N, C-alpha and C positions, 0 to 999 in steps of 0.2 A: 438492355435492362440496366436500370440505375442501381448501383450497389451502395450508394451513399447511406441508405437507411439501415444497412446491415450493422454498422457500428453502434447505432443508437438502440436498435431493437434486437441485438444479439441474444441477450439473456431471455427475453420473452419467447423468441423464436426457438431457442434451444429447449426451453421448458415445454413448449407445445410439441416439439418433435420427440422429446424423451418421455413425455407422459408423467404418470405418477412416480415412476422410478426415478426420473430426473429430479423431481421435487424432493424425494427422500434423500437422494445423493446430495442435493444442494444443502438441505438442512443438516445432514450428517457431516458434510465438509465444513460447514460453519461451526458446528460443535467441536470438531477436531481442531480447527484453527483457534478457537477460543481456549480449548484445553491446553494446546501446545503453547499458546501465548502466556497462559497462567504458569505453566511449568518453567518457561524461560524467565519470567519475572521472579519466580521463586529461586532460580539459579543465581540471580544477581546478589542474593542476600545469604548471610550465614547467621546462625544463632549465636548470641553472646550471653553467657551465663554470668549474672552478677552475684558475687559471693556474699555481699552485704545484705541485699534484700531478697535473695533467692528468687529473682525474677529472670525471665528469659526475654531478651529483646533481639530484634533482627537488625543487623548492620549491613549496609551495602558495601560489598567488597569487590564487586566486578562491575564494569561499566560498558562492556561491548560483547558482541557475539564471539569475538576472538578470545576474550577473557574466559567466557563460559567454556569454549572449546578447549582452552589450555587446562582448565580445572578438571574437565571430564576425561580428557585423554592423556593426562600426565603419565609418563612412563611407557607409553605404547611404542613409540619410535622416536629417536632423537630429533629428527627433523620434522616431526608432525606439526609442531607449533608453527613453523614457517610455511609449510605446504598447506596445512589446514587453514591458517589465517589468510593466505593468499586466495584459496578457493572460496572462502566465505566472502571476502571483499569483492572478488570478481562476480560472484552470484548476486550480491546486493547491487552492484553497479548495473549489471545487466537487467535485473528486475526493475530498478528505478528508471533506466533509460527506456525500457519498453512501456512503462506506465506513463512517462512523459510523452512518448510518441503517441500512445493511445489517446491521451487527453487532447493533444493537438488535432488528431484525426476526428475525434468526436466533436470538438469545438468547430472545426472547419465544416463538417457535415451539417451540424446544426445551423451554422451561419448561412451556408449555401441554401439549405432548405427553407430557412426563414426569409431569405432574400431572393426566392425563386422568381418573383415577378420582375426584379431588376435585371436578372440574367447576368450576374457577375460570373466570370470564369472561376473555376475551382482554385486556381493558383492565387487569384486575388483574395478569395475568401480565406485561403490559408495564410496569406500575409497579414490580413486584418486580424485574424485569430492570434497569430504570432505576436502582433503588436500589443494585444491585450494581455497575453500570457508572459511576454518578456519581462515586465516589471517584477513578476513573481520571482525571478532569478535573484533579485536583490534582497529578498527576505533572508534574514539571518536568525530570526527568532520564531519559535513555534506559536507565539501568542497571536500574531496577525493571521497565521495559517488557520488557527482554530476559529478566529473571528470570521474569516472567509468561509470556512466550513459551516459555521452556524448560519450565515447569510444564505449559503447554498441550500441548506436544509429548509430554511424558511421559504425560499423560492419554490422548492419542491412542494411544500405544503400549500402554498398559494396557487400553484398550477393545478393541483388535483382538486 
């Protein structure tokens, strides 16, 4: 049995297996992620009151998850800032490494399936995918990433 299609078709397969409850859980988790993201963005800012014009404006005072953790857990434990910051950074690195690995596997699977008539070995497909993905490591700004994301969305629209 060829397991290469599992990476590309994982979500549709999971939804078929879980039925309507899976769809409800998917929508609920999307709402929770959106809500949590909005709360995290709100935590980056504090309100500043202007005495002259009686207006309230938001000023960004925090710039990272660790800053938010420091502000929320101040006074709990003297070493919480060091331990909590370390845990946050480790969790982020693990998540990003797993995401990068998943993208490489999906790209390899898609390339192997697209070139099935040529009969390239999976390792060759992986190396070709890596060649195309490697230049992305040189990106230092989010603007090209957003452009690539837009092009990816346009490609999805054209495919459908």
